[in-house]
N, C-alpha and C positions, 0 to 999 in steps of 0.2 A: 728424692725427689716426687716420687709419685706421691708421698703421704702429703706434699707442700701444694701439688696442684690439684689433690683432691678436694682439700678445704676451700680452695678457691670458689671450685665448680660449684659445691655443695652452697656456697655463698653466695653467689652468683643465682644459683636457681630459688634459692628461699626467698629473696623478693617478690620475684613472679608468682609464686606459687600465694604468696598471702594476699594479691592483689587480686588472682582470679576466684580466690575461694571467698573473698569478702562474701555473704550474703547480701548485706545492705545496699551494694550497687549492681544487683542484676533486676530489678523493675522499679519503673518510674514511680515517685508518690504521688501523694492525688494533685498538689500542685504541679507538679511536671505534667501530669496528664493532660489538667487545663491547658497547659502553655502548649501542648504536641495537638491536642484540637485545635485552637488557635494556628498553628502551622497548615494543619490539615485543610482548616476553612481559607485558609490564604492560598490555596492551591499547591502545595508542598507535596511532591510525588513521596513514595516509601522510601527510595534511597536516600534522597537527600534527609527528612526526618529521621533515619539512621545514622546519617553522620552527624546530623546536629544532635540528637540525643547522646551521642557519645562525644562531641567537643563541649556542649554546653553543661551536661551532667555527669559526665565521664561514666557513661554506663555503657557497656559492650552488649549489644543484642543482634542477632542474626537477622537478615532481612523476614524472615518467617516470624520471628517471634514480632518484631514491629507490626506484621501483617495481622499477626493476629492479636496486639495490641488494640489495634484500629478496629479489628471485627469487635472487639469486647469492649469498645466504648464506643459503639455504634457509630462510627462514625463514618463519613462519605467521600470517598478521594472523587476528585474532580479532577479532569483530562483536559486541560488548556488546550490541546493540538486536536480535540476529537471535533470541533466546529470545521474547521478547516479543510479537513478530508469532504465534509460532505458539501462546501463550498464546489470543491472540486469536480465530485460527483455531480452536481449540478450543472457546470460548465461543460463536463463531458455530455450530458443528457439533452441538453439544448442544441448542440454539435450535432445528435444523432436523430435530433425533432427537426432540425433544417434541412433544407434539402442540400444533400452533401455535394451533389454536381452543378454548382451554379455557371451555368452557360450563357454564354452569349451567343451562337449558333443557336441550330434548330435539329441537330443530331439529341436524342433522347436516350438513354439506356439505364437499365435495371439489372439489378443483380440478386440471383435468386437467394433466399435464406438455406434453402435446402437444394444441393449439388448431386448430381444424378452420378452413380456409380463411374466410375475410371476419371472422373472430371475434376480439376482442381479449384473452377471456379464456372460460373455458369448463368446466364439472364437473358435478358432480349435488349434490342436495337431499333429504333426508330429512327430512318434518317429523315434526311430534310423533305425528302419529295414523298413521306407519308410510308414508303415501305417499311416492312417491319419484317425482323430475322430472329432466330434465335441464336445464342452463341456461347461457344464451350471452350474452355483453356482445357487440354489434358496434362496428367501428370509430367509430360516433358515440353510444357509449355507452349504447345500447338495450338491454335486457335483456330476453332471449326466455326462453320456458319450453315445454320440451317433454316429451312420452311421459308416463305413467302414463294415468290416466281423463281424459276428455278435458272432464269437465262439473264434475273437481275443481277446489276453491278452499281454500285454508290459511286458517287462524283468523289477525287479524288482530295475535296475538301471533306468529305463529309466522313471517307477513310479518315483522314488525319485527326478531324474533331471527334471521333469513335475512338480515336487508338488514346487521344490526350483523356479521354473522359472517364474510358475503361482502367489505366493507369492510375488515375487519382481514386475511384471507387475501390479496387482492389489495396490500395495502399490504407486505406482507410482515413477517418477524421485526424487531422494532424493538432497535436496540445499545443 
């Protein structure tokens, strides 16, 4: 039985060996290279070119082989998704350049770019009556106010508007 199964195994392996050893199918010819150049010019990516070479020409190439071939032919890959992120970056920069806290009221807050030690966030606020204070939020989420008149107490409306604007500022621009 083992003699019968061994010839079958060797018979199954031989055709695969003949296909992979064929030196004429390891690299595209000049006509095929021109076709590959057209694919690249049309914006096809390397993995798609690799699949197409296998399908159209019957040549099995690794991704790196295709990459080297494209380099050898001095072809430039185009990335069709490249312009889209640039548009998104422009949208984000527009949001940053605009006033991030459009408010109908007269309370104005600013967030510091550099926070002092022990603070999660800090900045300043100017209330509707013109009084200004410095604010900090510590690592436990507690709000602290310093500066200005020690006996100053903002109106309830100003406090509510301050809290709303502070929350918006700390969340950042929404995309």
